N, C-alpha and C positions, 0 to 999 in steps of 0.2 A: 504494500500500500504506500501511498505518497503523503501520509499524514506528517506534517511538519511540526516537530516537537520544539523547534527553536526559531520561531518566526522573528525576522529581523527587519527593522525599519532603517532605511538609508537616511543619514543625517549629515549636515555640513559641520565642519570643525575638525580640529586636530587634537587627538588625545595622546597622552603619554602613559607608559606602563612601567611598573616595577619600582620598588622602593628606592633603589640607588638613583634612578633617573628623576624620580619625584623629589627626593631630598635635594639633589643638585638644582633642580628647577626652583624650589622654594628658597634656597640660599641666594639665588640670583635676584630674588624679589626683595631681599633685605637691603635697603639702600640708606638706612640711617639708624642711629641708636639714641635712646632705647627704642626697640622695635617689638611690638606685641603681635605675636602669631596666635590666633584663636582657632582651635580645631574643635568645632562643635560636632556632635555625633548623634545618630539615631540609637536608641537602646538596642543592644544585641551585638554591637561592634565588638571585635576581639580586642579588649583593652591591652592585654599583655603584648600582643603583636604590635599595635600602634605605638604604645608608649616606648617599646624597645627601639623603634625606628626614630621617634621624635628625640629621644635622648642622644642619638648620634649627631644631632644638630648642635650639641654642646650648649644648651641654653644656660643663661645665668640663673634662671629659675623656671621650674615647671610646676604648675599648680593644676590639680585635678578638680573638676567641678563638684565632686562628692564632698569636698571640703567646705562648701558653703550651702549645702542643702541640710535639711533637718536630718536627725539620726535615723537609722534603720528602724529603731523601735518607735520613734515618733511618727514616721511615715506610715508604718503599719497601723498605728493607733488612729491617725487621721483618716485612713482609708478603710478601716475595718468594715464599715457598712458596705462599701463598694466591692471589696474583695469577697465578703460573705464567707460563711462556713461551708457552702456547697462546693462539691468537687468541680462542677462545670459552670454554674451560673453565678454572675455577680450583678452589680448595679452600675449602670453607666455613669461615669464621672464627666461633667461638662466644664470643669474648671481649667486653670492654666498652670503651666510649669512653675510659674513664679509663686504659686500658692505654697510651694514646698521649699522655698528659699528661706534660710535663716538670715535675717537682715544683719544681725550682729556678726555672724560668721563672714558674710559677704563684705562687710565693712573692714574686717581684719584682713581678708584676702587682698582687697584693693590697697590697703595700707602697706602690706608686705610687698606687693608687686612694685609699688612706687619706689621702693628702696633699691631696686636693681636697674642699672643703666645699660645693660646689654640686651641680649635676646630673651624676651619673656614669653613663655608658652603657657596658654591656658587650654586645658584639654577636657573633653567629656560631654555628656548630655547637658545641654544648656550652658556650655562654656561661654557663649557670646553674651550672657547676662552680666558678666563681670565688668567689662568696659569696652569701649569702641576699639575695634581691632585695626591694626595697620594692614593685616591680611587675614581674611576670614575664609577658612576651608571647612567644608561640611562633608562628613563621612556618612554615606547612605547605604542601605541594603533592604531587600524586600522581606515581607513578613514570613513567607514560606521558609526562607533561609533562617530567619530568626527562630521559627518553630523547630527546625531541625537541630539548631544549636541548643535550644532549651531541652529537647529530648536527650541530647548528648551530655547534659550536665551544666550548661551555662546558667547564670543567675539572671533574675529579673532586675530591673532598675531599682536602686536603693533597697536591695534585698540580699539576704544570705540564705538562699534557698536552692542551692545547686542540686541537692538530693531530693527535692520535693517532686511529687507527682506531676508529670508534664501537663496534664489537663489543668491543674491548678495554676501552673505557670502561664499557659495559654490564656487562661481567664484573666490573669493580671494584665497581660498584654492587651487583650481586646477591650476590656472594660475601663482600663485606666491609662497605661503608659503609652500605647500607640496613639491614643487620642491626644494626650498631652504632647507627644513628640510631633505629630502631624501639625497640630496647631502652632507649635513653636517654629517648626521648619518653614511654614508659610509666612509667619510673621517676620522672619529674617531673610526670606528668600532673596529679595532685591539687594541685600547687603552682602551676600555671599560672593566671593571672588572665584572660588573653584570648588567643584564637587569631586569626591573620590568614591568610586564604586568599590566597596569592600566585600562583595558577595562571596568571592573566592578568596579564602585566606591565603595571605602572602602573595597575592596576585592583584595588587591595587592598580586602578586605572584612573587617571585624572583628566577632567575636562573643564573648560571655563564655563561659568554660569550662563553667559550669553548663548553659547552653542547649545547647551542643554535646554535652555528656555526656548530657543528657536525650534529644537527638535520636538519639544512638547507641544508647542503651538502648531507646528506642521502636522503632528499626529491628530490634533483636534479638527483637522480639515480634510481627513482622508480615511478610508476604511483601514482597519488595523486588527491585528490579533495580539492577545496577551500570551505570555509564556505559560503553557499548561504545566501542572505538576500532577504526579500520580502517587497513590499511597495504598498499601495493602490493608486488608481488614479481615475479620473472622469470617465474613460472609462473601469475600471477594471471589471474582471469577477469572476467566481466561480470555475473554473477547478482546480487551484492550491490548494484551500482549501482542496479538497478531496485527490488529488494525493500526495501533499507534506505535508499533516497532519497539516494544519494551523488552526488558531482560527476560528471556524465556526460562531462565533458571530460578526466578523468583516464584514462590508458591502461588501467589495470586496478586491481582490488583483490584481494589474495591472502588476507590474514588478517583476521579480526576476533576480538578477545577480548571476549566478552559474557558475563560471569559468571566473572571471574577476580579475586577480591579482592586477590591479590598485585599485580596490575597495574592493575586498574580503580579507579574512584573512585565516590563517592556525591555526589549533588546534594541539598542541603537547602534548602528554601524557608523562610527566616526572615521571615515577615510581608512577603513580596514581594521580599526580597533573596535571590537564589540563590547559595549558596556551595558550593564543591567541596572535598572532603576525600578522602584515600586511604581506600579500603574496608578496608585493613588496620587502620585505626584501630578499626573495629568488631570485627574478628577479635581484635585484641590486647586491647581493652578489655572486651569481653563474650563471651569464647570459649565459656563453658558454655551460656548460653541460645541462642547461635547454633548451636554444633556438637552439643551434647548431651554428657552426661557420658562416655559410652563413647568417642565420637570424640575428645573432648578428652583422655581418659586415654591414648589411643593415639598421637595426633599432636601434642598440646600446642596452643598457640595458632597453628595453621596451618590454612588451609582446604585440604583434601586433594583436592577435586574441581574439575576445570576443564572448562568448555565453551568451544569456540571454533569458528570457521568456517574452512574451507579451500575457496576458490573457484577451480576450474579450468574453469568453464563458458566455453568459447571460449578457454581458456588451454592450458597445457602440463602434462605430468606433474610431480608433486613429485619431489624427489630420492629415489633408492633409499636406504633407511635402515634402521637398527635402533636400539632403545633398550637401555640397559644393564640387566643383571640386578641384583637388589637388593644382593647381596653386593658386586658390582663397583662400583656407584655409591657404596656406603658406604665401601669400602676406598680407592677412587681419588679421590673428591671430597668425602667427609665428609657425604654426604646420607643421611638415614635411610630413604628409600623411593624407588622408581623410577617412571619414566613408563610404566606400563601404560596402554593406551588402546584405543579402538575408533573405527571410522568408521561413523556412522549416515548413510545416504545421504538427504539432505534433498531432493535433486533430481538428475536425471541425463538426459543426452541419449541417444538411441539409439546403441548401440555403446560406451557408457561401460564402464570396467573399473577394477579395483583389482589391483595386484600384491601377492601375499600368500603367504609361505612359499616353500620351495624345491621344486623338482621331485625326483622319486625318483632316487636314485643320484648326486646332485651331489657331486663331489669338492671338498673344502674348499680344498686347496692350489691346485688348478687354477682354481677360481673367483676366489680372491684374487690369483693371479698375473695373471689376465685383467683384474681390476679395477685392479691396479697399473699394467699396461701402458696401460690406457685413461686413467687419471688422469695419467699422464706424457705423454700425447698421442701415444703410439706406435701406438695402434689405437683403434677404437671398442669398445663393450661391448654384446654381444648379451644384454640382460637376460632375454629370453624363453627363452634356452637354459638358464637356471639357475632362474628365478623363475616361479611360477605367475601366470597372468593370468586373473582371474575377472570375468565380466560382472556388472554391477550395475545395479539400477534403483531408483527412488524407494522409500524405506522399508526397503531392505535394511540389515542390520547386520553389519559385519565386525569380528571381535574380534582384538585385537593385543596379546597379552601380551608383556612385555619379552623380547628375544632373538629375535623373529620379524622376518624381512626383510619390508619392506612399502613401499608408497607408493600414493597415489591417482593414478589416471591422469587424462588430460584429460577435460573435459566432465562432471565430477562436482561436486556441491555437497555438501560433507561437514560434518556437525556432529560435530566430534571430541570425544569424551567420554573424559577421561583423568585420571590423577593429576596433581599440580601441582608437580613438582620442577624448575621453570624449563625451559629448552629443551635437555634432554639427548638430542639427536638425533645419532647418529653417521652422517653421510652416507657412502655408499659409492660412489655414481655420480650425477652431476648432469647427465647427458645432454650433456656437452661444451659447457656454456654458462657465461657469466659472470654475476655478480650485477649488480644495478642500479648498483652503484658501479664497475663495470668490472673488478672483481677476481674471480679464481676463488673460488667459494664454499667455505668450509672443508670438507674431507673428512678423516675420521678412520678410515683403514683398519685400523690396528692395534687401536684400541679396538673397532671393529666385529668384527674377526676374533676378538677375545677374548670376544665376547658372542653371536654368531649361533649359534642352536641348530639344528644340522644334522639333527636328527631330526624337525623340523617340516616334513615333506614333504607332497606332494599329498594322500594318503589321510588323514593325520592332520589336516591343515588343513580339508579338507572335512567331516570328522567332528566337529571341535571349534571351528572359528572362523568358518565361513560360515553365516550365518543360523540360529543356534541359537535359534530362536524357537518357543515353545510356549505354549499357553493355560494359565493357572494359576487362573483364576477366572471364573465366569460369573454375571452378575447384571444390574444395570441397564446396565452397560457391559462391554465385553470387555477383559480384562486379560491381557497377555502378558509372559512373560519374554523379553527380547531379548538379554541378556548380563549380566555379562561372563563370561569364562572363569574356571574355578575357581582359576586361578593369580593372578587379579586381585582386589583387595579391593573394587572398585566393583560394585554390582548395579544393573541397569536394568530398568524396567518400562515397557510402552507401554499407555496407556489409550485405547481407542476409545469415545467418549462421544457419545450423542445426547440424554441428559437428565442432570440433576444426579447426580453420583457423589461420595461422600465417601471420602477416602483417609486411612488411619491413618498418621501420621508416624513412629510407632514410636520416639519420643523421640530422633530423630536428624535432622540437617539433610538436606534434600532440595534437589537442584538440578534444575530442570525446563526444558523447552523445548516450545513449541507447534509441533509439526512438521507439523500439517495443520489447516486451518480458519481462518476470518477472525479470530476472537477468542474468548477464554474469560473467563468471570467466575469469580474465585476468592473464595470466601466462607468464613466460620467458622461451623460448626454451633453454637458456643457464643458467637457474637458477640464473639470475642476481638479482632478487627481489622476495619477498614473494608473493604467490598468492593473488590476489586483486579482490574483488567482487564489482560490480556496479549494481544498480537496475534501473528499468524503470525510464526514464526522468532525471537520474543523469548525470552530466557533469564531465569528468575527463581529466586530462592532462598526457600525456606520454612524458617525457623529451627526448631531442635529444640524451642524453647519452645512452639511451636504443636502441640497434641496431634493435631489432625486438620484437614483443609481440604476444601472441596467445590469441584469443578470442573464447569462447565456451558458449553455452547456459547452464544456471544453473537453475534447477527447472522448465524448460519449454522446449518445443521441438524446438523452433526457435526464433532467435533474429534478430533485425535490428540495426545496429550501424552506425551513421554518424560520419565521421572523417574529420577534416579540418586541413590543413597545408599551409605553405607559398610556393607558386610555386618556 
């Protein structure tokens, strides 16, 4: 297959690579004394690596930003409510990085720096809060790389938690520190002189801010793909190994995020040097041309649509689960919208099925009593006594508004189309199995009980959620509405195309996936961007700044493309 795991965007500018070259470059920028070099960082950067290189510059003084923040203990105390005691869920923090600066410590750091007349280096998260820099460098890296480092024993910001459960570390990142860091990065963006990509340890790459900014702006005006990542799971399957060209020696792959700017990254090719940056940099820097005015007015600088893969081909059922209602997620976790979603069946074996909605006459207390006994190990749980089980085939589309009990069964390949509020999944039953870490996977029965909609039973589900597909337009190609339910804010269209068809983007961002056919050529009727090729199963984003785009089969007779946008 031709699935591109490392989609790259051509960009203007000249980057430099390697610590020796970067250090020499920085030394050339020091044209007077005293000289203050500020190296601000995203949480997750390898401090040991970077500090070792900065010390080779022989500074008169090197100060770390941790010296002017509150203590680890005080930080934990201030954020106890947001970190919560739960293994997975916290409460969103909407404050600023400066909320955790100890002003007395900061005053002492500034006084100490003033004593030195040579090279003064300030390093770390929020380093630019100390004083105006003569040269400001920012070290960046994407969230997926941060998660891999946290799994491997890295600590969270202002924490001594290297041995902590990775899920609890991810929670800290999502609910608090990544929010703080993104806000801080955007506040200082126009002051930054150079960015360094630190995604690959000991392989730094430096680019000037103007080149990076131009690359981000250019991306907001053309179709693009984010860099997908893949992860194993207890229920994982074998489909993505073949289609996406993954390591055949791995036991399985369960998830792929391909088109999730909150989690994925962008690859920019600066004159032959490929650099990786968080896709959120684009969302935060150019939200209006990317999202469109209406989406931006509703969601702010957040990307509200998520495409991901769930592979159970040759694997097992997902956990039986439900997502929170909007009012619940707002009240309990401080999130403005919830995880409405759908399962588009990209592929399926004979006999594949999806669990969706409750059977008629299910008693709430009886079902949750049975779930409680099962999760305590006192009995099994007969899901089919309570939950509908619908057969599925390739190109079916099952709609899952929040509050609906659901899960994908074994031997399905799901393109999950959903809103993007992190992983707000309340597991109810995990088929009596352990996670890959050997621990029981988190189950949240009380949260689930508070959200399951018991009126979504067989008749209603069949009439509202199973294959609500109808043709809406007939022309050069067939256009069908496939979802989502009226309770959900995402709308999807499926285009079956044998010759070039132009799509009106309606001044709103579109997220698309080629769900059938070898490849598609994406062009601009107004020549607004260079022709863009996507392959089978690849997700791509069309920014709102593009008024219209044309799709056509390439290397095949017919294609099917699924497109999602905000209603």
